[in-house]
KOLTOR-285594 format. One record per atom (N, C-alpha, C): z, y, x. Coordinates in steps of 0.1 Angstrom, whole numbers, padded with zeros to 4 digits, always signed. Each point is the difference from the previous one (the first is absolute). Layout:
! KOLTOR-285594
ZYX...
! end
This chain:
! KOLTOR-285594
+0887+1019+1163-0006+0012+0002-0015+0002-0005-0006-0010-0001-0014-0001-0004+0000+0002-0018+0009-0006-0006+0001+0001-0013+0004+0015-0003+0008+0008+0007+0005+0012-0003-0014+0010+0002-0006-0004+0012-0013+0008+0003-0010-0001-0008-0001-0011-0008-0010-0004-0011+0004+0007-0013+0012+0001-0003+0004+0005-0012+0001+0015-0001+0002+0007+0012+0001+0014+0002-0016+0004+0003-0009-0009+0005-0014+0003+0002-0001+0009+0014+0006-0004+0008+0001+0005+0014-0007-0012+0010-0003+0005+0011-0007-0008+0009+0008-0005+0015+0008+0011+0002+0005-0002+0014+0017-0001-0001+0005-0007+0010+0016-0001+0000+0007+0015+0001-0008+0007+0010+0006+0012+0001+0003+0009-0012-0009+0000-0008+0000+0004-0014+0014-0002-0008+0002-0012+0001+0012-0006-0007+0013+0008+0006+0000+0001+0013+0010+0006+0008+0003+0015-0004-0013+0008-0001+0000+0013-0003+0004+0001-0014-0003-0008-0008+0004+0002-0016+0015-0001-0001+0006-0012+0007+0014-0001-0001+0005+0013+0006-0004+0003+0012+0006+0014+0004+0000+0011-0009-0012+0002-0006+0000+0011-0011+0010-0002-0010+0001-0010-0006+0010-0006-0011+0015+0005+0007+0003-0004+0013+0013+0002+0006+0003+0016+0000-0011+0007+0007+0001+0016+0002+0001+0007-0014-0008-0006-0010+0001+0008-0012+0013-0001-0007+0006-0013+0000+0012-0003-0006+0011+0010+0005+0001+0001+0015+0009+0006+0006-0001+0015-0002-0014+0005+0001+0001+0013-0002+0002+0005-0014-0003-0006-0009+0004+0003-0015+0015+0001-0003+0006-0012+0009+0015-0001-0004+0007+0013+0010-0005+0004+0011+0003+0011+0006-0001+0012-0005-0010+0004-0007-0003+0012-0004+0006+0002-0015+0006-0011-0005+0004+0000-0014+0011+0009-0002+0011-0002+0007+0012+0010-0002-0004+0015+0004-0006+0004+0010-0004+0013-0001-0008+0006-0012-0010-0009-0004-0008+0005-0013+0010+0003-0012+0008-0012-0003+0009+0004-0009+0011+0011+0001+0002+0003+0012+0010+0012+0003-0007+0013-0003-0015+0000+0005-0008+0013-0004-0002+0002-0014-0001-0012-0008-0002+0000-0015+0014+0002-0007+0012+0001+0008+0013+0003-0006+0004-0011-0009-0003-0012+0006+0003-0014-0008+0012-0006+0006+0012+0000-0005+0010-0006+0006+0009-0009-0009+0009-0007+0005+0008-0009-0010+0008+0009-0009+0004+0012+0004+0008+0008-0007-0005+0006-0013-0014+0002+0003-0006+0008-0011-0008-0012-0011-0002-0012+0005-0008-0011-0007+0009-0011+0000+0011-0003+0005+0007-0011-0001-0006-0012+0011+0009-0007+0001-0003-0012+0010-0013-0007-0003+0000-0004-0015-0010-0008-0004-0015+0008-0001+0002+0011-0006-0012+0009+0000-0006+0004+0014+0009+0003+0008-0003+0003+0013-0008-0010+0007+0003-0014-0002-0006-0010+0008-0014-0003-0008+0000+0001-0013-0012-0002-0009-0009+0009+0007+0003+0013-0002-0009+0010+0007-0005+0000+0013+0009-0007+0011-0003-0001+0013-0011-0012-0001+0002-0011-0007-0009-0010+0001-0014+0004-0004+0002+0005-0013-0013+0004-0005-0009+0010+0009+0007+0009+0005-0008+0008+0011-0002-0006+0013+0006-0007+0005-0002-0009+0012-0012-0009-0003-0001-0005-0012-0012-0009-0003-0011+0008+0001+0000+0012-0008-0013+0009+0001-0003+0006+0014+0011+0004+0008-0006+0004+0013-0003-0013+0008+0006-0010+0000-0006-0013+0006-0015+0000-0002-0006-0001-0014-0012-0002-0002-0010+0009+0008+0005+0014+0000-0010+0009+0006+0001-0004+0016+0011-0002+0006+0003-0001+0014-0007-0014+0005-0001-0010-0010-0007-0013+0003-0015+0004+0003-0005+0005-0009-0015+0004+0003-0002+0010+0012+0008+0009+0002+0000+0010+0010+0001-0009+0013+0012-0007+0002+0001-0006+0014-0012-0012+0000-0005-0005-0010-0010-0010+0001-0013+0007+0006-0003+0012-0005-0010+0008+0007+0001+0004+0015+0012+0003+0002+0005+0003+0016-0004-0010+0008+0003-0012-0005-0001-0012+0008-0012-0007+0000-0011+0006-0010-0012-0005-0002-0002-0011-0009+0010-0003-0007-0001-0009-0010-0001+0006-0015-0006+0009-0002-0002+0010-0012-0003-0012-0012-0011-0004+0002-0007-0010-0009+0009-0009-0006+0007-0007+0009+0009-0010-0005+0013+0006-0007+0004+0010+0003+0012+0008-0006-0004+0005-0012-0011+0007-0003-0007+0006-0011-0002-0011-0012-0006-0011+0004-0003-0011-0007+0016-0008-0007+0010-0001+0009+0011-0003-0002+0007+0009-0009+0000+0013+0001+0005+0009-0011-0007+0001-0012-0013-0003+0000-0006-0001-0012+0006-0014-0010+0000-0009+0006+0004-0011-0004+0015+0000-0007+0009+0008+0008+0013+0002-0005+0000+0010-0009-0008+0009-0002+0000+0008-0011-0005-0005-0013-0010-0010+0000-0005-0007-0010+0009-0009-0005+0011-0007+0008+0009-0008-0005+0011+0008-0007+0001+0013+0003+0012+0009-0007-0006+0006-0010-0012-0003-0007-0008+0005-0013-0005+0012+0004-0004+0006+0013-0006+0014+0002-0014-0003+0005-0007-0009-0008-0013-0003+0003-0010+0010+0000+0003+0009-0010-0009+0012-0003+0000+0011+0011+0010-0001+0009+0001+0009+0011-0010-0004+0012-0003-0011+0002-0007-0006+0011-0013-0005-0002-0005-0002-0013-0015-0004-0003-0007+0012-0004
! end
């Protein structure tokens, strides 16, 4: 637990629990709202085929997940951790110019 706290730059054990909860809530929420969003955008397997539908769904869920992660991090008082986490991920994806 100490190595994780040191790596993440947090001080208390309760922060680790909150961070894990935020990851769980964000993943569940992104998955839950995925199908209604695709329906709203009229994206179905009939119109895009199975492979196209799943590629669009995965990309859409990835984007929604990133926004929800920062939002839920803010709601649970861990905005700084999740914003830094998000910036690190965007840099790894080659989108450095959008965060610096």
